[in-house]
C-alpha positions in Angstrom: 19.6 -8.6 -2.0 18.6 -7.0 -5.6 19.6 -3.9 -5.9 18.2 -0.9 -8.0 20.5 2.3 -9.1 18.6 3.6 -12.8 14.9 4.4 -12.4 12.7 1.0 -13.7 10.9 1.2 -16.3 7.6 2.5 -16.1 5.3 2.8 -19.4 2.3 4.9 -18.2 4.3 7.2 -16.0 2.2 10.2 -17.1 6.2 12.6 -17.6 7.5 14.3 -20.4 10.8 15.5 -20.2 9.2 19.2 -21.9 7.0 19.8 -18.3 9.4 21.1 -17.1 8.8 24.1 -18.1 4.6 24.0 -17.5 5.0 22.5 -13.6 6.9 24.3 -10.8 7.2 23.3 -7.2 6.8 25.7 -5.0 10.0 27.4 -2.4 9.4 25.5 0.6 10.0 22.6 -1.8 12.7 23.6 -4.1 15.0 24.6 -0.6 13.7 20.6 0.7 15.3 19.0 -3.3 17.9 21.3 -2.7 19.4 21.3 0.1 18.9 16.4 0.3 21.2 16.9 -3.1 18.9 16.8 -5.9 19.9 19.3 -8.8 17.4 21.9 -10.9 17.7 20.3 -13.6 15.3 17.5 -11.5 13.1 19.7 -10.1 10.3 19.4 -13.6 11.0 15.4 -13.5 9.6 14.9 -10.0 7.6 18.4 -10.0 6.2 15.6 -12.8 5.3 12.9 -9.9 2.8 16.4 -8.1 0.5 18.1 -10.8 -2.0 16.1 -13.7 -3.6 15.9 -10.8 -1.7 14.9 -8.6 -1.2 12.1 -10.5 1.5 10.5 -8.0 -1.3 8.4 -5.9 -2.4 6.6 -9.0 0.1 6.4 -12.5 1.9 3.8 -9.7 -1.4 1.3 -8.7 -2.0 2.0 -12.5 2.0 0.5 -13.5 1.0 -1.9 -11.5 -2.2 -3.3 -13.1 0.0 -3.4 -15.9 1.2 -6.2 -14.5 -1.2 -7.9 -14.6 -2.7 -7.4 -17.8 -6.0 -7.0 -17.0 -8.6 -6.0 -19.9 -12.3 -5.6 -20.4 -13.0 -7.7 -18.1 -16.5 -10.3 -18.5 -18.5 -8.8 -16.2 -19.4 -12.5 -15.5 -15.6 -12.6 -14.4 -14.1 -13.3 -11.3 -11.7 -11.1 -10.7 -9.5 -11.9 -7.1 -6.2 -9.9 -8.4 -6.2 -7.0 -7.0 -6.9 -7.3 -2.9 -10.1 -5.1 -3.5 -12.7 -6.5 -0.2 -16.2 -7.5 -2.3 -18.5 -6.8 0.5 -18.0 -2.2 -0.7 -18.2 -0.4 1.7 -20.9 -1.0 5.6 -24.2 0.6 4.9 -23.3 2.8 7.7 -20.4 4.3 4.8 -22.7 4.3 1.9 -25.1 6.1 3.7 -22.8 8.7 4.8 -21.9 9.0 1.4 -25.4 9.4 -0.3 -25.4 12.1 1.8 -23.2 14.1 1.6 -23.1 13.6 -2.8 -25.5 16.5 -2.5 -22.4 19.1 -1.2 -20.8 18.0 -3.2 -20.0 21.7 -5.0 -18.7 22.8 -1.6 -14.9 21.5 -1.0 -16.3 20.6 3.3 -12.2 21.0 3.8 -13.1 20.2 7.4 -14.6 16.6 6.7 -11.1 15.9 6.6 -10.7 16.6 10.2 -13.9 14.9 11.4 -12.0 11.9 9.5 -8.4 12.2 10.9 -10.1 13.1 14.3 -11.9 9.9 13.9 -8.8 8.0 14.0 -7.0 9.3 16.6 -9.4 9.7 18.8 -10.0 5.6 18.5 -5.5 4.6 17.9 -5.8 6.6 20.7 -3.2 9.0 19.2 -2.8 13.1 19.6 -5.1 15.0 17.3 -4.5 19.1 16.8 -7.1 21.1 14.1 -3.3 22.9 13.8 -1.1 20.8 11.4 2.2 21.2 13.8 0.7 19.0 16.5 -0.8 17.2 15.1 -0.1 13.2 14.6 -2.4 12.4 11.8 -2.6 13.2 8.8 -5.3 11.9 6.2 -4.9 10.9 2.5 -6.5 10.1 -0.6 -6.1 6.7 0.1 -2.3 5.7 1.2 -0.1 5.5 -1.3 -0.1 8.9 -1.9 1.4 9.3 2.1 4.3 6.3 0.7 4.8 8.5 -2.6 5.3 12.1 -0.8 7.5 9.6 2.5 9.7 8.8 -0.6 10.2 11.6 -1.7 11.2 13.9 1.9 13.2 10.7 3.1 14.8 9.7 0.2 17.7 10.7 -2.3 20.7 9.6 -4.5 22.6 9.3 -1.1 19.6 8.3 1.2 18.2 4.8 -0.7 14.7 3.1 0.5 14.9 -0.3 1.7 12.3 -2.7 0.4 11.3 -6.4 1.3 11.8 -9.1 -2.0 9.3 -9.9 -2.9 6.4 -6.7 -1.2 5.0 -3.9 -2.4 6.6 -1.9 -5.2 4.7 1.3 -5.5 7.1 3.1 -3.1 10.7 0.8 -5.3 9.3 2.6 -8.4 8.6 5.7 -6.8 12.8 5.8 -5.4 13.3 4.5 -8.2 12.2 7.9 -10.3 13.7 10.3 -9.3 17.2 8.0 -9.0 17.1 7.0 -5.1 19.0 4.0 -5.3 16.2 0.9 -4.6 17.3 -2.4 -2.0 14.9 -5.4 -2.0 16.0 -7.9 0.4 14.7 -11.2 -0.3 11.8 -12.7 2.9 13.3 -15.1 5.7 13.3 -18.3 4.1 10.7 -20.4 5.4 8.7 -18.2 7.5 8.8 -15.6 4.9 8.6 -12.4 6.9 10.8 -8.9 8.2 14.4 -9.3 7.7 15.0 -6.9 9.8 18.5 -7.4 10.2 19.7 -7.7 7.1 17.3 -5.0 6.1 19.3 -3.1 9.1 22.2 -3.7 7.3 21.3 -2.8 3.9 21.6 0.2 2.5 24.4 2.4 5.2 22.5 5.0 5.0 18.4 4.3 4.2 16.2 7.5 3.9 13.2 5.0 4.5 12.7 1.1 5.1 9.7 -0.3 4.3 7.9 -2.7 6.0 4.5 -4.3 4.4 2.5 -5.9 7.7 1.0 -8.4 7.0 3.2 -8.5 4.0 1.9 -8.2 0.4 1.4 -10.3 -2.0 2.5 -12.8 1.0 -0.1 -12.0 3.5 3.3 -13.5 6.3 2.8 -10.9 9.7 7.1 -10.0 10.6 6.5 -9.4 14.6 6.4 -6.2 16.9 9.4 -7.6 18.1 11.8 -7.4 14.7 9.7 -4.3 13.8 10.9 -2.5 17.8 14.5 -4.0 16.6 15.4 -2.0 13.5 14.3 0.1 14.5 15.9 1.0 17.2 19.4 -0.6 15.6 18.3 1.5 12.5 21.3 4.0 11.3 20.9 7.7 12.4 18.0 9.2 10.4 15.9 7.0 9.0 12.7 6.6 9.4 10.8 3.3 9.5 7.5 3.7 7.2 5.3 0.2 8.6 2.2 -0.2 6.2 -0.6 -1.6 7.9 -3.4 -1.8 5.2 -4.2 -5.5 5.4 -3.4 -5.2 9.3 -7.1 -5.4 10.8 -7.1 -9.1 8.4 -4.6 -10.4 11.4 -5.8 -12.0 14.3 -2.1 -11.7 15.3 -0.2 -8.8 13.6 0.7 -6.2 16.6 -0.1 -2.9 15.4 2.4 -0.6 16.1 0.7 3.0 16.2 2.8 3.8 19.7 5.6 3.2 18.1 4.0 6.0 16.1 2.2 8.3 19.7 6.0 7.9 21.4 7.9 10.2 18.4 10.0 6.7 17.4 11.3 7.0 14.2 8.3 5.8 12.6 5.5 6.5 10.5 2.8 4.5 9.9 -0.3 4.1 7.3 -3.4 2.2 6.9 -5.9 1.7 4.5 -9.9 3.0 3.7 -9.5 0.2 1.0 -9.1 -3.4 2.1 -11.0 -4.0 5.1 -13.4 -1.1 5.5 -13.8 -1.6 1.0 -13.3 2.0 -0.1 -10.9 1.8 -2.4 -13.0 3.2 -5.2 -13.5 6.0 -2.7 -9.5 6.8 -2.0 -9.4 8.0 1.8 -6.5 6.8 4.0 -3.3 7.9 6.7 -0.7 8.6 7.8 -0.1 9.0 11.3 3.6 10.4 12.7 4.9 12.2 15.3 3.9 16.1 14.0 7.3 17.1 12.0 7.8 13.5 9.6 4.0 14.2 8.9 5.4 18.1 7.8 8.6 16.8 5.5 5.7 14.2 3.8 3.0 17.6 3.9 5.3 19.9 2.1 4.2 17.4 -0.8 0.8 17.0 -0.7 -2.0 18.8 -3.2 -5.4 19.3 -3.3 -7.7 19.1 -1.3 -9.4 15.5 -0.1 -12.7 13.8 -1.7 -15.5 14.4 0.2 -17.3 11.2 -0.3 -13.7 9.0 0.5 -13.7 11.1 4.9 -17.4 11.1 4.9 -17.4 7.0 4.0 -14.4 7.1 6.2 -15.6 8.3 9.1 -18.3 6.5 8.8 -16.7 3.2 8.2 -14.6 4.3 11.9 -17.8 4.4 14.2 -19.6 1.1 12.8 -20.5 -1.3 15.7 -18.1 -5.0 15.1 -17.5 -3.8 11.3 -13.7 -5.2 11.8 -14.8 -8.4 13.9 -16.7 -9.2 11.4 -15.4 -9.0 8.0 -11.9 -10.9 9.5 -14.6 -13.7 10.0 -16.0 -13.3 7.0 -12.6 -13.5 4.4 -11.1 -15.8 7.3 -13.8 -18.3 6.9 -13.4 -17.8 3.0 -9.8 -17.5 2.8 -9.2 -20.9 5.4 -11.6 -23.3 2.7 -9.4 -22.4 0.2 -6.6 -23.4 2.0 -8.4 -26.9 3.7 -8.8 -27.7 -1.0 -5.5 -26.4 -2.2 -4.3 -28.2 0.4 -6.1 -31.1 -0.8 -4.5 -30.7 -3.9 -1.2 -31.1 -2.8 -0.4 -27.7 -4.1 2.0 -24.9 -2.4 0.2 -22.6 -0.7 2.0 -19.6 1.8 0.0 -19.8 4.3 -1.3 -16.0 4.4 -3.2 -13.6 7.4 -4.0 -11.5 5.0 -7.3 -11.1 2.0 -4.1 -12.4 -0.2 -1.8 -15.4 -1.0 -0.1 -16.6 -2.5 1.0 -20.5 -4.0 3.4 -21.9 -6.6 1.7 -22.9 -9.5 4.1 -25.1 -10.7 5.0 -23.3 -14.0 5.4 -20.3 -15.4 3.4 -17.9 -12.8 2.0 -15.9 -16.4 1.4 -18.8 -17.7 -1.3 -20.1 -15.3 -2.6 -16.7 -15.5 -3.3 -16.5 -18.9 -4.8 -20.1 -18.4 -7.6 -18.8 -15.6 -7.9 -15.9 -17.8 -10.0 -18.3 -20.3 -11.7 -19.7 -17.6 -13.1 -16.0 -16.9 -10.8 -16.2 -13.1 -8.2 -13.0 -13.0 -5.2 -14.5 -10.0 -2.7 -11.5 -8.8 0.4 -11.2 -11.0 4.5 -12.5 -10.8 7.2 -11.0 -9.2 10.3 -11.5 -11.0 11.7 -13.3 -8.5 8.9 -15.2 -8.4 8.0 -16.7 -11.6 6.3 -19.8 -10.5 4.0 -18.0 -7.8 1.9 -16.3 -7.6 -0.2 -13.5 -5.1 -4.8 -14.9 -5.1 -7.2 -12.6 -3.4 -9.5 -13.7 -1.2 -13.0 -13.0 -2.5 -15.9 -14.5 -2.2 -16.8 -17.6 -0.7 -18.9 -17.3 -4.4 -15.7 -16.5 -6.5 -13.5 -18.8 -4.5 -16.2 -21.7 -6.1 -15.0 -20.9 -8.8 -11.3 -20.3 -8.6 -11.0 -23.7 -7.6 -13.2 -25.4 -10.0 -10.7 -22.9 -11.8 -7.9 -24.4 -10.4 -8.2 -27.5 -11.0 -8.1 -27.5 -14.7 -5.0 -25.1 -15.3 -3.0 -26.3 -12.6 -0.2 -29.4 -14.5 -3.0 -28.2 -16.9 
């Protein structure tokens, strides 16, 4: 496993040491941080994460985008690098967004409650308009509650534990606030989360992060394994299960019921993937009220009303999950057939992305593919010859195949 004690350098962080005198934390935030061992000298650094337009949910995404070195993509290029859904919002969502724009002069706080209520009804969890009793909280995407949970549950004494390779945003946020970040390798061969190794990785972990299906491998960790971690984790630790990609899988089992039954579990959901709303920013956290309250301490600002109404309309759209999952699955399996025919190693995925072994440095392969106007995903440090590829439209994947034939072993 890889352990990071020092903050990971991120060139595009919106932080200046001098900002400490210009930004402030509220009394509850300061009290919570002091209780968990943060010094007052660190307040400015932490406050910078919650200012500049709630930059925290976005600076990591921007930082990760830089790793793919995406600059000025030509309009005729294929962009399969960010796990986006090229179908975009469904018609019902697009109509709702169009109709609410004319009301954009109002905050319309009620649109967030309407989304939370709709998601709670769909997932079978309790909903209340009173924050102290609600099991669903909506956010501008799912990165926001991830980062805020890191602030709420991690510290120098309480580590952040994730898989390797895995989604890096939480690890970077933990390192930025001085918390230890521990990365545990996926199980070899099946490439799912090694929950027993994760459970043993940090005796006083604050947050265990499981992305299921995993980003970037698209592999599924069994419900039994997740239940084992929840039952055997250190006392006081929280298990966060990021279900951003769960709608793409026919086999992944949601763990929302664990949250509904008051376990030490937080579920993340997003509308950026299957629902095609990555640029609109809508997501949610599902957990028992006291856990949501700890996250809410670090929340800021009203939600974008276009995203809220679009997400609510998406939940009410008939057959959208099954139809979009089938389209993506067909394109993914067709791509896997191609890779198999070319003897190119890949990891079978149940998501809208997969990892392939290019038998070269991933960066070299990436550079060659961009020359063909095909922009694929980034490389993970521990897997230097592997790249992540997002599953696009049938036409986009046809161009990917053509470029791959030219660039693989070229």
